[in-house]
C-alpha positions as a Markdown table, in Angstrom:
| # | Residue | x | y | z |
|---|---|---|---|---|
| 1 | Met | 0.1 | -0.1 | 0.3 |
| 2 | Ser | 1.5 | 3.8 | -1.0 |
| 3 | Asp | 2.1 | 6.0 | 1.6 |
| 4 | Lys | -0.5 | 8.3 | 0.2 |
| 5 | Asn | -3.3 | 5.2 | 0.4 |
| 6 | Thr | -1.9 | 4.7 | 4.4 |
| 7 | Thr | -2.3 | 8.7 | 5.0 |
| 8 | Ser | -6.1 | 8.5 | 3.2 |
| 9 | Gln | -7.2 | 6.2 | 5.4 |
| 10 | Glu | -5.4 | 7.1 | 8.7 |
| 11 | Phe | -7.5 | 10.5 | 7.9 |
| 12 | Thr | -10.7 | 9.1 | 7.2 |
| 13 | Ser | -10.0 | 7.0 | 10.4 |
| 14 | Tyr | -9.5 | 10.5 | 12.4 |
| 15 | Tyr | -11.6 | 12.7 | 10.5 |
| 16 | Leu | -14.8 | 10.2 | 11.5 |
| 17 | Gln | -13.4 | 10.2 | 15.1 |
| 18 | Gln | -13.7 | 13.1 | 15.7 |
| 19 | Ser | -16.6 | 13.8 | 13.3 |
| 20 | Thr | -18.7 | 11.6 | 15.6 |
| 21 | Lys | -17.5 | 13.0 | 19.2 |
| 22 | Glu | -18.3 | 17.1 | 17.1 |
| 23 | Phe | -21.4 | 15.3 | 16.0 |
| 24 | Ala | -22.2 | 13.2 | 18.7 |
| 25 | Glu | -26.0 | 15.3 | 19.8 |
| 26 | Asp | -27.0 | 16.1 | 16.5 |
| 27 | Leu | -26.2 | 12.2 | 15.5 |
| 28 | Asp | -27.9 | 11.1 | 18.7 |
| 29 | Lys | -31.1 | 12.5 | 17.1 |
| 30 | Val | -30.6 | 11.8 | 14.0 |
| 31 | Arg | -30.2 | 7.7 | 15.1 |
| 32 | Asn | -33.1 | 8.4 | 17.2 |
| 33 | Ala | -35.2 | 9.2 | 14.5 |
| 34 | Asp | -38.4 | 7.4 | 13.9 |
| 35 | Asp | -37.8 | 7.0 | 9.7 |
| 36 | Phe | -34.2 | 6.5 | 11.0 |
| 37 | Lys | -33.4 | 2.4 | 9.3 |
| 38 | Gly | -30.6 | 0.5 | 9.6 |
| 39 | Asp | -29.5 | 0.8 | 5.9 |
| 40 | Ala | -29.3 | 4.2 | 6.2 |
| 41 | Val | -26.1 | 4.2 | 8.5 |
| 42 | Ala | -24.4 | 2.9 | 6.1 |
| 43 | Met | -25.2 | 6.1 | 4.0 |
| 44 | Leu | -25.2 | 8.5 | 7.0 |
| 45 | Val | -20.8 | 7.1 | 7.3 |
| 46 | Lys | -20.3 | 7.7 | 4.2 |
| 47 | Ser | -21.8 | 11.6 | 4.1 |
| 48 | Leu | -19.2 | 12.1 | 7.0 |
| 49 | Gln | -16.4 | 10.8 | 4.5 |
| 50 | Gln | -17.6 | 12.8 | 1.6 |
| 51 | Gly | -15.8 | 15.7 | 4.6 |
| 52 | Thr | -12.2 | 14.2 | 3.6 |
| 53 | Ser | -12.6 | 15.4 | 0.3 |
| 54 | Leu | -12.3 | 19.6 | 1.1 |
| 55 | Phe | -8.8 | 18.5 | 2.4 |
| 56 | Ser | -5.4 | 18.0 | -0.2 |
| 57 | Ala | -3.1 | 15.3 | 0.5 |
| 58 | Ala | -0.9 | 17.6 | 2.2 |
| 59 | Asp | -3.4 | 19.3 | 4.5 |
| 60 | Gln | -3.8 | 15.3 | 5.5 |
| 61 | Glu | -0.4 | 15.3 | 5.9 |
| 62 | Arg | 0.1 | 17.8 | 8.0 |
| 63 | Ile | -3.5 | 17.7 | 10.1 |
| 64 | Leu | -1.7 | 14.0 | 11.4 |
| 65 | Lys | 1.7 | 15.4 | 11.4 |
| 66 | Ala | 0.5 | 17.6 | 14.2 |
| 67 | Arg | -1.8 | 15.4 | 15.8 |
| 68 | Lys | 0.8 | 12.2 | 16.1 |
| 69 | Ser | 3.3 | 15.3 | 18.0 |
| 70 | Gly | 1.0 | 16.4 | 19.8 |
| 71 | Glu | 0.4 | 12.2 | 21.1 |
| 72 | Asp | 4.2 | 12.5 | 21.8 |
| 73 | Lys | 3.8 | 15.7 | 24.8 |
């Protein structure tokens, strides 16, 4: 696997973790809605993942490096 793919996968994972933390209350409201069905989970995850496209490969690397250097402290 290339470094670019690894970075992209790491960033997607980090982005989803941060998004779900930030939007926890809103996501709970959506999940608890009467019209929310099990198959909607995949669509919700895919929607959140699309947010990663707002970040260039260079920005993704920069964010991951900053995160890792913050963990070392």
